[in-house]
C-alpha positions as CSV (number, residue, x, y, z in Angstrom):
1,M,16.0,-32.6,-5.5
2,T,13.8,-30.1,-7.8
3,A,13.5,-31.4,-11.5
4,T,13.8,-28.7,-14.3
5,G,13.3,-27.8,-17.3
6,M,10.2,-25.7,-19.3
7,V,6.7,-27.5,-20.4
8,D,4.2,-26.1,-22.7
9,L,1.4,-27.4,-21.3
10,H,-1.5,-26.1,-23.5
11,T,-0.6,-27.5,-27.6
12,H,-3.2,-28.9,-30.8
13,T,-2.5,-30.9,-33.3
14,N,-4.5,-32.0,-36.3
15,Q,-6.9,-34.0,-34.4
16,S,-8.4,-30.8,-33.3
17,D,-7.9,-27.8,-35.2
18,G,-4.3,-27.5,-35.7
19,L,-2.1,-28.1,-38.3
20,L,0.5,-30.5,-37.5
21,P,0.4,-33.9,-36.8
22,P,1.2,-35.1,-33.2
23,E,4.5,-36.4,-33.9
24,R,5.3,-33.6,-35.5
25,L,4.5,-31.4,-32.4
26,V,7.0,-33.6,-30.2
27,Q,9.6,-32.8,-32.3
28,L,9.3,-29.6,-32.4
29,A,9.1,-29.7,-28.7
30,A,12.5,-31.8,-28.7
31,E,14.0,-28.7,-31.3
32,A,13.3,-26.2,-29.3
33,G,14.2,-27.9,-25.3
34,L,11.2,-28.5,-24.0
35,R,11.2,-31.3,-21.3
36,A,7.3,-31.9,-21.6
37,I,4.2,-30.7,-23.5
38,A,0.4,-31.7,-22.6
39,I,-1.5,-32.8,-26.2
40,T,-4.9,-31.1,-25.0
41,D,-6.6,-31.5,-28.5
42,H,-10.5,-29.8,-28.5
43,D,-12.8,-32.7,-27.6
44,E,-10.2,-35.5,-28.9
45,V,-7.7,-37.7,-27.6
46,G,-7.0,-39.4,-31.0
47,G,-3.4,-37.8,-31.2
48,V,-2.0,-38.4,-27.4
49,E,-0.8,-42.1,-28.3
50,T,1.2,-41.4,-30.9
51,A,2.9,-38.3,-29.5
52,V,3.8,-40.4,-26.8
53,I,5.3,-42.9,-28.6
54,M,7.4,-40.1,-30.5
55,G,8.1,-38.5,-27.1
56,N,9.2,-41.8,-25.6
57,Q,11.8,-42.2,-28.8
58,L,13.0,-38.5,-28.3
59,G,13.1,-37.5,-24.7
60,V,10.2,-35.5,-24.3
61,E,7.6,-36.5,-21.6
62,V,4.2,-36.4,-23.2
63,I,1.1,-35.6,-21.1
64,S,-2.1,-36.8,-21.8
65,G,-4.9,-34.2,-22.1
66,V,-7.9,-32.8,-23.5
67,E,-9.8,-29.6,-23.8
68,L,-13.4,-29.5,-23.4
69,S,-15.7,-26.5,-23.7
70,V,-18.4,-25.2,-21.5
71,S,-21.1,-22.5,-20.7
72,H,-21.9,-20.4,-18.2
73,Q,-23.9,-17.3,-18.1
74,G,-23.3,-16.8,-21.9
75,Y,-19.7,-17.1,-21.5
76,D,-17.5,-19.3,-23.6
77,I,-15.1,-21.1,-20.7
78,H,-12.8,-23.8,-21.6
79,I,-11.6,-26.3,-19.3
80,L,-8.1,-28.5,-20.0
81,G,-8.0,-32.1,-18.3
82,Y,-4.2,-33.3,-17.7
83,F,-3.1,-36.4,-17.1
84,I,-6.3,-38.3,-18.4
85,D,-6.5,-41.8,-18.8
86,F,-7.1,-41.2,-22.5
87,R,-8.7,-45.1,-22.9
88,H,-11.2,-44.1,-20.5
89,P,-14.9,-45.1,-21.3
90,R,-16.7,-42.7,-20.1
91,L,-14.7,-39.8,-21.3
92,L,-14.6,-41.9,-25.0
93,E,-18.4,-42.4,-24.9
94,F,-19.0,-37.8,-23.9
95,L,-16.1,-37.2,-26.6
96,H,-17.8,-39.7,-29.0
97,F,-21.0,-37.5,-28.2
98,F,-19.5,-34.3,-28.7
99,C,-17.9,-35.4,-32.2
100,E,-21.5,-36.0,-33.8
101,E,-22.3,-32.7,-32.7
102,R,-19.5,-31.1,-34.2
103,L,-20.9,-32.9,-37.5
104,R,-24.2,-31.5,-37.4
105,R,-22.9,-27.8,-36.1
106,V,-20.6,-28.1,-39.7
107,H,-24.0,-29.4,-41.7
108,R,-25.7,-26.4,-39.8
109,I,-23.2,-23.4,-40.8
110,L,-22.6,-24.9,-44.3
111,E,-26.2,-24.5,-45.1
112,K,-26.2,-20.5,-43.9
113,L,-22.7,-20.4,-45.8
114,E,-25.1,-21.7,-48.9
115,A,-27.9,-19.3,-48.5
116,L,-25.5,-16.4,-48.2
117,G,-24.3,-17.4,-52.1
118,C,-21.1,-18.9,-50.6
119,P,-21.5,-22.5,-50.8
120,V,-18.8,-25.1,-49.3
121,P,-18.7,-28.5,-50.4
122,L,-18.8,-30.9,-46.9
123,E,-16.4,-33.0,-48.9
124,I,-13.6,-30.2,-48.7
125,V,-14.3,-29.3,-44.6
126,M,-14.0,-33.2,-44.1
127,R,-10.8,-33.4,-46.3
128,K,-9.3,-30.4,-43.9
129,A,-10.5,-32.0,-40.7
130,G,-8.9,-35.5,-41.7
131,A,-9.4,-37.8,-38.7
132,G,-9.8,-35.1,-35.9
133,S,-12.3,-33.3,-34.5
134,I,-13.6,-31.4,-37.2
135,G,-14.7,-27.4,-36.9
136,R,-14.8,-23.8,-37.7
137,P,-11.5,-24.2,-38.5
138,H,-11.5,-26.5,-41.3
139,I,-14.7,-24.4,-42.4
140,A,-12.4,-21.4,-42.2
141,D,-9.9,-23.1,-44.3
142,A,-12.5,-24.4,-46.5
143,L,-13.4,-21.0,-47.4
144,V,-10.5,-20.0,-48.4
145,E,-9.6,-22.4,-51.1
146,A,-13.2,-22.4,-52.4
147,G,-12.3,-18.4,-52.8
148,H,-14.7,-17.3,-51.1
149,V,-11.8,-15.2,-49.0
150,P,-8.9,-14.4,-49.6
151,F,-7.5,-16.0,-46.1
152,Y,-8.3,-17.9,-42.8
153,Q,-8.8,-14.6,-40.4
154,E,-11.1,-13.6,-43.0
155,A,-13.4,-16.3,-42.9
156,F,-14.3,-15.9,-38.9
157,N,-14.6,-12.3,-39.4
158,R,-16.7,-12.4,-42.0
159,F,-18.9,-15.4,-41.3
160,I,-18.3,-18.1,-38.6
161,A,-17.0,-16.2,-35.6
162,D,-20.0,-15.3,-32.9
163,G,-22.3,-13.1,-33.8
164,K,-21.2,-13.1,-37.6
165,P,-24.1,-14.1,-40.2
166,A,-22.8,-18.2,-40.4
167,F,-22.2,-18.9,-37.0
168,V,-24.4,-21.6,-35.3
169,P,-23.5,-22.2,-31.6
170,K,-21.6,-24.9,-30.5
171,V,-23.0,-27.5,-28.0
172,R,-21.4,-27.3,-24.3
173,I,-21.4,-28.9,-20.9
174,S,-21.8,-26.9,-17.2
175,A,-18.3,-26.0,-15.9
176,E,-19.1,-29.2,-13.4
177,Q,-20.1,-31.2,-15.3
178,A,-16.6,-30.9,-17.4
179,V,-14.9,-31.4,-14.1
180,A,-16.8,-34.6,-12.8
181,I,-15.5,-35.9,-16.4
182,I,-11.5,-35.2,-16.0
183,H,-11.6,-36.4,-12.3
184,E,-13.7,-39.6,-13.5
185,A,-11.2,-40.1,-16.2
186,Q,-8.1,-39.8,-13.2
187,G,-7.0,-36.5,-14.9
188,L,-7.1,-32.7,-13.0
189,A,-9.1,-30.3,-14.0
190,C,-7.5,-26.3,-14.8
191,L,-9.4,-23.4,-16.6
192,A,-7.8,-22.6,-19.9
193,H,-7.1,-18.9,-20.7
194,P,-9.3,-16.7,-18.2
195,G,-8.0,-13.7,-19.6
196,Q,-9.0,-14.0,-23.3
197,N,-12.5,-13.0,-21.8
198,L,-13.3,-14.2,-18.4
199,T,-14.5,-11.6,-15.8
200,E,-13.3,-12.4,-12.0
201,P,-16.7,-12.8,-11.2
202,I,-17.3,-15.3,-13.6
203,I,-13.3,-17.2,-13.0
204,L,-14.7,-17.5,-9.5
205,D,-17.9,-19.6,-10.5
206,V,-15.6,-21.8,-12.2
207,I,-13.6,-22.2,-9.5
208,K,-16.3,-22.8,-7.1
209,A,-17.0,-25.6,-9.5
210,G,-14.1,-27.6,-8.5
211,V,-11.1,-26.9,-10.8
212,D,-7.7,-28.1,-9.8
213,G,-5.6,-25.3,-11.1
214,I,-6.0,-21.9,-13.6
215,E,-3.9,-21.0,-16.6
216,V,-1.1,-18.4,-15.5
217,I,1.0,-18.6,-18.6
218,H,-1.3,-17.7,-21.8
219,P,-0.2,-15.8,-24.9
220,K,-3.3,-13.3,-24.6
221,H,-2.4,-12.8,-20.8
222,G,-0.5,-9.6,-20.1
223,H,1.6,-9.1,-16.7
224,H,-1.5,-7.5,-14.5
225,Q,-3.9,-10.8,-15.8
226,R,-1.0,-13.5,-14.7
227,E,-0.2,-11.6,-11.6
228,L,-4.3,-11.7,-10.7
229,Y,-4.7,-15.5,-11.9
230,R,-1.5,-16.3,-9.3
231,R,-2.9,-14.5,-6.8
232,L,-6.3,-16.5,-7.3
233,A,-4.3,-20.2,-7.3
234,Q,-2.5,-18.6,-3.9
235,Q,-5.8,-17.9,-2.6
236,F,-7.7,-20.7,-3.3
237,G,-4.9,-23.2,-3.5
238,L,-4.9,-24.2,-7.2
239,L,-2.2,-25.6,-9.4
240,E,-0.8,-22.5,-12.2
241,T,-0.5,-24.1,-15.4
242,G,0.4,-22.6,-18.8
243,G,1.5,-22.6,-22.3
244,S,1.4,-21.4,-25.7
245,D,-1.7,-22.7,-27.2
246,F,-0.2,-24.0,-30.0
247,H,-1.6,-24.1,-33.3
248,G,1.1,-24.9,-35.8
249,G,1.4,-21.3,-37.0
250,R,-1.8,-21.1,-37.5
251,K,-2.4,-18.1,-35.5
252,S,0.2,-15.6,-36.3
253,E,0.4,-14.8,-32.5
254,E,1.7,-17.8,-31.7
255,K,5.5,-18.4,-30.9
256,F,6.2,-22.0,-29.8
257,G,8.8,-22.2,-26.5
258,N,8.0,-18.4,-25.5
259,Y,5.4,-19.5,-23.1
260,V,6.0,-22.3,-20.9
261,I,6.2,-22.9,-17.2
262,E,8.8,-24.5,-15.1
263,Y,8.7,-28.9,-14.4
264,A,9.0,-28.1,-11.2
265,K,4.5,-26.9,-11.5
266,V,4.4,-30.4,-13.7
267,E,5.4,-32.6,-10.7
268,K,3.3,-30.8,-7.9
269,M,0.5,-31.4,-10.2
270,K,1.5,-34.7,-10.4
271,E,1.6,-35.0,-6.8
272,R,-2.3,-33.5,-6.3
273,N,-3.5,-36.1,-9.1
274,E,-2.3,-38.8,-7.3
275,A,-3.4,-37.5,-4.1
276,R,-7.0,-36.8,-5.6
277,I,-7.0,-40.6,-7.0
278,L,-5.8,-42.1,-4.0
279,A,-8.6,-40.1,-1.7
280,M,-11.6,-41.5,-4.4
281,K,-10.0,-44.5,-4.0
282,T,-10.1,-44.8,0.0
283,G,-13.3,-42.9,-0.1
284,T,-11.6,-40.1,1.6
285,A,-12.4,-37.6,-1.2
286,T,-13.5,-33.9,-0.4
287,N,-14.0,-30.7,-2.5
288,V,-10.5,-29.8,-1.7
289,T,-10.7,-26.3,-2.3
290,Q,-12.4,-23.5,-2.8
291,T,-16.1,-24.2,-1.6
292,A,-15.1,-23.1,2.0
293,C,-12.8,-20.6,0.4
294,L,-15.6,-18.8,-1.2
295,G,-17.3,-18.8,2.1
296,K,-20.2,-21.4,0.4
């Protein structure tokens, strides 16, 4: 019998650029009647264990996840990892490297802001980030606190968004590297929110990199985009995922509980992942999808 219930597979906590602690996010999921959520913080897995514990208490399944940034032909692409072993040594080594690179980036952005006449103490940014993965959202919050901008989004619009005066590019890896890291950590790799900025040829390139799924449901996806991504999923044997990309209310367009998928799709993800892990252990793994389908 097929399991029922709805699931949000894209959420962020205060361990990266969300506002809510993991346990509060799980409480919201329970209040929204969700059967499961995935914690997918940027380059960070520090909130997963706490969320799992709270989920066990409240009857909400918590799926261990992560969101990695990659670059391809000048495009900023995000790859979601699901069912990862969040204690995997190679994964933690990689995330530690990214943590150090994020801090270096923050220093460079603050230097640019000071040159622009908008100094922000590093201590404020660190306080905003707390124990989580530091990034531009915390700089934006600090700019508001320092009185340089009236509200959060204005910090991006004037200073730190791509192409703005204090922007500093983020260190990124290739899609192939991100997929390999997630697979090594015994997880599934899925393309996040392709409708946000990606053309169809770029999406096809990411499929060639070996992703297991594609995010169909997302606040930035209209009807026609959802249909396109469903067609691509069917064409290339990809899993369909979806979620709210929830940041705890930091972004005004977020409506937690409105961007969900059926739990039956999570069951298919689990089956695919178990088959892939078994194939790796027995030495029979192949690049399931997509090279053949794409004529390579």
